C-alpha positions in Angstrom: 64.3 -95.3 -34.9 60.4 -95.0 -34.5 58.4 -92.5 -36.7 56.0 -91.8 -34.0 56.3 -88.7 -32.0 57.4 -89.1 -28.4 55.0 -87.9 -25.6 57.0 -84.6 -25.1 56.7 -83.8 -28.8 52.9 -84.5 -28.7 52.4 -82.1 -25.7 54.5 -79.5 -27.6 52.3 -79.8 -30.6 49.1 -79.3 -28.6 50.3 -76.0 -26.8 49.4 -73.6 -29.5 45.7 -74.9 -29.7 45.5 -74.4 -25.9 46.9 -71.0 -26.3 44.4 -70.2 -28.8 41.6 -71.3 -26.8 42.9 -69.2 -23.7 43.0 -66.1 -26.1 39.4 -66.7 -27.3 38.0 -66.9 -23.8 39.7 -63.5 -22.9 38.4 -61.9 -26.0 34.8 -63.2 -25.3 35.0 -61.8 -21.7 36.1 -58.5 -23.0 33.5 -58.4 -25.5 30.8 -59.3 -22.9 32.2 -56.6 -20.5 31.8 -53.9 -23.3 28.4 -54.9 -24.2 27.4 -54.7 -20.6 28.8 -51.1 -20.4 27.0 -50.2 -23.6 23.7 -51.5 -22.3 24.1 -49.6 -19.0 24.9 -46.4 -21.0 21.9 -46.9 -23.4 19.6 -47.5 -20.2 21.0 -44.4 -18.6 20.4 -42.3 -21.8 16.7 -43.5 -22.1 16.1 -43.5 -18.3 17.2 -40.0 -17.4 14.9 -38.2 -19.7 11.9 -40.3 -18.6 12.7 -39.4 -14.9 13.0 -35.6 -15.8 9.5 -35.8 -17.6 7.9 -37.6 -14.7 9.4 -35.1 -12.1 7.8 -32.3 -14.4 4.5 -34.1 -14.6 4.3 -34.6 -10.7 5.2 -30.8 -10.2 2.3 -29.7 -12.6 0.0 -32.0 -10.8 0.8 -30.6 -7.5 0.6 -27.0 -8.5 -2.9 -27.7 -10.1 -4.2 -29.4 -7.0 -2.7 -27.3 -4.1 -1.8 -23.9 -5.8 1.5 -22.1 -5.6 1.8 -22.4 -1.9 1.0 -26.0 -1.8 -1.5 -25.6 0.9 -4.7 -24.9 -1.1 -4.9 -21.2 0.0 -5.1 -19.9 -3.5 -1.9 -17.7 -3.4 -3.1 -15.0 -1.0 -0.6 -13.9 1.7 -3.1 -14.5 4.4 -4.7 -17.6 2.8 -7.7 -15.6 1.5 -7.2 -16.4 -2.2 -5.6 -13.3 -3.5 -6.6 -10.4 -1.2 -9.8 -8.5 -0.8 -11.9 -8.3 2.3 -14.1 -11.4 1.8 -17.2 -12.9 0.2 -16.7 -12.4 -3.4 -15.9 -14.9 -6.1 -12.9 -14.7 -8.3 -10.2 -14.1 -5.6 -12.4 -12.3 -3.0 -12.5 -9.0 -5.0 -15.1 -6.4 -4.4 -17.2 -4.9 -7.0 -15.1 -1.6 -7.0 -11.8 -3.7 -7.7 -13.1 -4.7 -11.0 -15.3 -1.6 -11.9 -18.9 -1.2 -10.9 -21.5 -1.6 -13.6 -25.2 -1.6 -13.7 -27.0 -3.6 -11.0 -23.7 -3.6 -8.8 -23.6 -2.0 -5.4 -21.6 1.1 -5.4 -20.5 1.1 -1.7 -20.6 -2.5 -0.3 -18.9 -1.3 2.8 -21.8 0.7 4.0 -25.0 -0.6 5.9 -27.2 1.0 3.3 -27.4 -0.2 -0.3 -26.6 2.1 -3.0 -27.1 0.3 -6.5 -26.2 1.6 -9.8 -29.4 1.4 -11.8 -28.5 3.6 -14.9 -25.1 4.2 -16.6 -25.6 6.3 -19.8 -22.7 7.8 -21.9 -23.8 9.6 -25.0 -21.3 11.2 -27.5 -22.1 14.8 -28.8 -20.3 17.2 -30.8 -19.0 19.5 -28.0 -19.0 17.2 -25.2 -19.8 13.5 -24.2 -22.5 13.4 -21.5 -22.4 10.8 -18.6 -25.5 10.1 -16.6 -25.4 7.9 -13.6 -28.5 6.9 -11.3 -28.2 5.0 -8.1 -31.2 3.4 -6.1 -30.6 3.9 -2.5 -32.2 1.9 0.2 -31.6 3.0 3.7 -31.4 0.0 6.0 -29.8 2.0 8.8 -31.6 3.5 11.8 -30.9 7.2 11.0 -31.4 9.4 7.9 -28.8 8.8 5.1 -27.7 11.6 2.6 -25.9 10.8 -0.6 -24.8 12.9 -3.6 -22.5 12.4 -6.6 -19.1 14.2 -6.7 -16.8 14.7 -9.6 -15.8 12.2 -12.1 -12.2 11.2 -13.0 -11.5 10.2 -16.6 -9.2 7.5 -17.6 -6.6 10.1 -18.4 -7.0 11.6 -14.9 -8.8 14.6 -15.7 -11.5 15.5 -12.8 -14.7 16.9 -14.1 -17.3 18.3 -11.8 -21.0 17.4 -12.6 -24.4 18.2 -11.6 -26.0 16.3 -8.7 -28.5 17.1 -6.0 -28.1 15.6 -2.5 -30.8 13.2 -1.6 -31.7 12.4 2.0 -33.4 8.9 2.7 -35.2 8.2 5.7 -34.7 5.0 7.7 -36.5 2.1 5.9 -37.1 4.2 2.7 -35.8 4.1 -0.8 -34.8 7.0 -3.2 -32.8 7.7 -6.2 -29.9 10.0 -6.8 -28.8 11.2 -10.2 -25.6 12.8 -11.6 -24.7 14.2 -15.0 -21.3 15.2 -16.3 -20.1 16.7 -19.5 -16.7 15.2 -20.5 -14.4 16.3 -23.1 -15.0 14.5 -26.5 -13.1 11.2 -26.6 -12.6 11.0 -22.8 -14.1 8.1 -20.9 -15.1 7.9 -17.1 -12.9 6.1 -15.0 -14.3 6.7 -11.4 -16.9 8.7 -9.6 -16.9 10.2 -6.2 -19.8 9.5 -3.9 -20.3 11.6 -0.8 -22.4 10.1 2.0 -23.6 11.2 5.5 -25.4 9.7 8.4 -27.7 11.9 10.1 -25.9 15.3 10.8 -22.3 14.0 10.5 -19.9 15.3 8.1 -19.9 13.8 4.6 -17.4 11.1 3.6 -16.1 10.9 0.1 -15.9 7.5 -1.5 -14.1 7.1 -4.8 -15.7 4.2 -6.9 -14.1 2.6 -10.1 -16.5 2.3 -12.9 -16.8 -0.4 -15.4 -16.5 0.2 -19.1 -19.7 2.1 -20.3 -20.6 1.8 -23.9 -20.6 5.1 -25.8 -23.8 5.9 -27.5 -24.5 7.9 -30.6 -21.1 7.4 -32.5 
């Protein structure tokens, strides 16, 4: 008998190698698939936070450029920039909305000009004395009468003062003065102005006052 293996024996001996090669290919494919899944998961983990940050950044830019409405109106319900009746910077606010101070117009809604020229607040032992002086220019065609009324303190106490009515002829300028004695520690919050054109009944106007420094403390 010959010692050489037959053809069938040779094929049988090579089968295990073939099987091992097939198993290796399957293992490589499975490893490749797992690596692909891991890469996708890592990409999602990095990409999603970036997208969130980008969306937040875009929103902040839009809000900065266009305001809360997104139409550049500045937030007012009527597109006027926060209310008010026009013309004033900082959201169309009139001087009375923020408190009238020296050199501000007391009644911007009247044809005449009533400008606060003096605001003095002096502390004393028994009372704190408030003095207000307004320069009045009558730009209207008829005589204009003006007088200071009571002052309302910041704690809502109403204090009568001393003020004489002043009548200003058309085209003329005059001054009206008022003084009030407030309880020590009280601060003025607003003052009433009473005005009348010609022989008409006086109209009362409540004017918010800006913070007046206390002297003599």
